[in-house]
ChimeraX commands (.cxc) that place a marker at each C-alpha (Angstrom):
marker #1 position 1.74,-38.96,-43.09 radius 0.5
marker #1 position 1.86,-36.21,-40.46 radius 0.5
marker #1 position -1.18,-34.32,-39.26 radius 0.5
marker #1 position -0.25,-30.71,-38.72 radius 0.5
marker #1 position -1.64,-28.55,-36.00 radius 0.5
marker #1 position -0.42,-25.35,-37.54 radius 0.5
marker #1 position 1.42,-23.93,-40.53 radius 0.5
marker #1 position 2.69,-20.40,-39.84 radius 0.5
marker #1 position 3.85,-18.11,-42.64 radius 0.5
marker #1 position 5.24,-14.60,-42.29 radius 0.5
marker #1 position 6.27,-12.65,-45.35 radius 0.5
marker #1 position 7.64,-9.32,-46.48 radius 0.5
marker #1 position 8.12,-7.70,-49.87 radius 0.5
marker #1 position 10.33,-4.69,-50.60 radius 0.5
marker #1 position 11.39,-2.63,-53.58 radius 0.5
marker #1 position 14.79,-1.01,-53.10 radius 0.5
marker #1 position 16.39,1.73,-55.19 radius 0.5
marker #1 position 19.84,0.38,-56.07 radius 0.5
marker #1 position 21.31,3.14,-58.27 radius 0.5
marker #1 position 20.70,6.80,-59.10 radius 0.5
marker #1 position 22.14,8.99,-61.82 radius 0.5
marker #1 position 23.82,12.37,-61.27 radius 0.5
marker #1 position 20.40,14.09,-61.39 radius 0.5
marker #1 position 19.17,11.91,-58.52 radius 0.5
marker #1 position 16.83,9.90,-60.71 radius 0.5
marker #1 position 16.54,6.19,-59.95 radius 0.5
marker #1 position 18.24,4.04,-62.59 radius 0.5
marker #1 position 17.75,0.57,-61.10 radius 0.5
marker #1 position 15.74,-1.31,-58.49 radius 0.5
marker #1 position 15.78,-4.60,-56.64 radius 0.5
marker #1 position 12.58,-6.39,-55.58 radius 0.5
marker #1 position 12.90,-8.82,-52.67 radius 0.5
marker #1 position 10.51,-11.29,-51.09 radius 0.5
marker #1 position 11.13,-13.10,-47.81 radius 0.5
marker #1 position 8.92,-15.84,-46.34 radius 0.5
marker #1 position 9.42,-17.52,-42.98 radius 0.5
marker #1 position 7.68,-20.87,-42.63 radius 0.5
marker #1 position 7.15,-22.74,-39.38 radius 0.5
marker #1 position 5.38,-26.08,-38.93 radius 0.5
marker #1 position 3.97,-26.66,-35.46 radius 0.5
marker #1 position 2.58,-29.86,-33.99 radius 0.5
marker #1 position 1.22,-29.95,-30.44 radius 0.5
marker #1 position 2.70,-26.49,-29.78 radius 0.5
marker #1 position 6.15,-27.72,-30.75 radius 0.5
marker #1 position 8.13,-26.50,-33.76 radius 0.5
marker #1 position 8.63,-29.45,-36.10 radius 0.5
marker #1 position 10.27,-27.64,-39.03 radius 0.5
marker #1 position 11.37,-24.09,-39.67 radius 0.5
marker #1 position 12.77,-22.58,-42.86 radius 0.5
marker #1 position 13.21,-19.21,-44.56 radius 0.5
marker #1 position 12.70,-18.62,-48.29 radius 0.5
marker #1 position 14.13,-15.64,-50.16 radius 0.5
marker #1 position 13.99,-14.47,-53.77 radius 0.5
marker #1 position 15.15,-11.23,-55.38 radius 0.5
marker #1 position 15.28,-9.66,-58.82 radius 0.5
marker #1 position 17.24,-6.63,-60.05 radius 0.5
marker #1 position 16.05,-4.50,-62.95 radius 0.5
marker #1 position 16.48,-1.13,-64.63 radius 0.5
marker #1 position 14.05,1.73,-64.19 radius 0.5
marker #1 position 11.59,2.58,-66.96 radius 0.5
marker #1 position 10.99,6.13,-68.16 radius 0.5
marker #1 position 7.22,5.71,-68.10 radius 0.5
marker #1 position 5.98,5.50,-64.49 radius 0.5
marker #1 position 2.90,3.45,-65.44 radius 0.5
marker #1 position 5.07,0.90,-67.28 radius 0.5
marker #1 position 7.39,0.71,-64.25 radius 0.5
marker #1 position 4.52,0.02,-61.85 radius 0.5
marker #1 position 3.08,-2.66,-64.16 radius 0.5
marker #1 position 6.53,-4.25,-64.51 radius 0.5
marker #1 position 7.01,-4.24,-60.72 radius 0.5
marker #1 position 3.63,-5.93,-60.25 radius 0.5
marker #1 position 4.67,-8.67,-62.69 radius 0.5
marker #1 position 8.02,-9.10,-60.91 radius 0.5
marker #1 position 6.22,-9.45,-57.58 radius 0.5
marker #1 position 3.94,-12.16,-59.02 radius 0.5
marker #1 position 6.96,-14.01,-60.42 radius 0.5
marker #1 position 8.85,-13.85,-57.12 radius 0.5
marker #1 position 5.79,-15.12,-55.24 radius 0.5
marker #1 position 5.48,-18.02,-57.70 radius 0.5
marker #1 position 9.13,-18.92,-57.13 radius 0.5
marker #1 position 8.75,-18.91,-53.35 radius 0.5
marker #1 position 5.54,-20.96,-53.54 radius 0.5
marker #1 position 7.32,-23.50,-55.75 radius 0.5
marker #1 position 10.19,-23.71,-53.24 radius 0.5
marker #1 position 7.79,-24.12,-50.31 radius 0.5
marker #1 position 5.89,-26.88,-52.14 radius 0.5
marker #1 position 9.12,-28.73,-52.82 radius 0.5
marker #1 position 10.19,-28.32,-49.20 radius 0.5
marker #1 position 6.85,-29.56,-47.82 radius 0.5
marker #1 position 6.82,-32.58,-50.12 radius 0.5
marker #1 position 10.28,-33.77,-49.11 radius 0.5
marker #1 position 10.25,-36.61,-46.62 radius 0.5
marker link #1:1,2 radius 0.2
marker link #1:2,3 radius 0.2
marker link #1:3,4 radius 0.2
marker link #1:4,5 radius 0.2
marker link #1:5,6 radius 0.2
marker link #1:6,7 radius 0.2
marker link #1:7,8 radius 0.2
marker link #1:8,9 radius 0.2
marker link #1:9,10 radius 0.2
marker link #1:10,11 radius 0.2
marker link #1:11,12 radius 0.2
marker link #1:12,13 radius 0.2
marker link #1:13,14 radius 0.2
marker link #1:14,15 radius 0.2
marker link #1:15,16 radius 0.2
marker link #1:16,17 radius 0.2
marker link #1:17,18 radius 0.2
marker link #1:18,19 radius 0.2
marker link #1:19,20 radius 0.2
marker link #1:20,21 radius 0.2
marker link #1:21,22 radius 0.2
marker link #1:22,23 radius 0.2
marker link #1:23,24 radius 0.2
marker link #1:24,25 radius 0.2
marker link #1:25,26 radius 0.2
marker link #1:26,27 radius 0.2
marker link #1:27,28 radius 0.2
marker link #1:28,29 radius 0.2
marker link #1:29,30 radius 0.2
marker link #1:30,31 radius 0.2
marker link #1:31,32 radius 0.2
marker link #1:32,33 radius 0.2
marker link #1:33,34 radius 0.2
marker link #1:34,35 radius 0.2
marker link #1:35,36 radius 0.2
marker link #1:36,37 radius 0.2
marker link #1:37,38 radius 0.2
marker link #1:38,39 radius 0.2
marker link #1:39,40 radius 0.2
marker link #1:40,41 radius 0.2
marker link #1:41,42 radius 0.2
marker link #1:42,43 radius 0.2
marker link #1:43,44 radius 0.2
marker link #1:44,45 radius 0.2
marker link #1:45,46 radius 0.2
marker link #1:46,47 radius 0.2
marker link #1:47,48 radius 0.2
marker link #1:48,49 radius 0.2
marker link #1:49,50 radius 0.2
marker link #1:50,51 radius 0.2
marker link #1:51,52 radius 0.2
marker link #1:52,53 radius 0.2
marker link #1:53,54 radius 0.2
marker link #1:54,55 radius 0.2
marker link #1:55,56 radius 0.2
marker link #1:56,57 radius 0.2
marker link #1:57,58 radius 0.2
marker link #1:58,59 radius 0.2
marker link #1:59,60 radius 0.2
marker link #1:60,61 radius 0.2
marker link #1:61,62 radius 0.2
marker link #1:62,63 radius 0.2
marker link #1:63,64 radius 0.2
marker link #1:64,65 radius 0.2
marker link #1:65,66 radius 0.2
marker link #1:66,67 radius 0.2
marker link #1:67,68 radius 0.2
marker link #1:68,69 radius 0.2
marker link #1:69,70 radius 0.2
marker link #1:70,71 radius 0.2
marker link #1:71,72 radius 0.2
marker link #1:72,73 radius 0.2
marker link #1:73,74 radius 0.2
marker link #1:74,75 radius 0.2
marker link #1:75,76 radius 0.2
marker link #1:76,77 radius 0.2
marker link #1:77,78 radius 0.2
marker link #1:78,79 radius 0.2
marker link #1:79,80 radius 0.2
marker link #1:80,81 radius 0.2
marker link #1:81,82 radius 0.2
marker link #1:82,83 radius 0.2
marker link #1:83,84 radius 0.2
marker link #1:84,85 radius 0.2
marker link #1:85,86 radius 0.2
marker link #1:86,87 radius 0.2
marker link #1:87,88 radius 0.2
marker link #1:88,89 radius 0.2
marker link #1:89,90 radius 0.2
marker link #1:90,91 radius 0.2
marker link #1:91,92 radius 0.2
view
């Protein structure tokens, strides 16, 4: 069992417009999450790994519905990354 001095996480989340119609209206999006994890012990990097998840989806006509849908997508992507980090940290 290792005692850790420090666990460093840096993350970013973006929503990208991936397609527009001839009127310039957005037809599809892609949500992306990126997490960089670094494990330090005695000021030395022990492990370092990046985690990335993304999801593509079509736009919704109702702006409120779109925002609610994007919030749910963000939660799902965060859950996926957390699951991946847990698996990574529990590997010997």
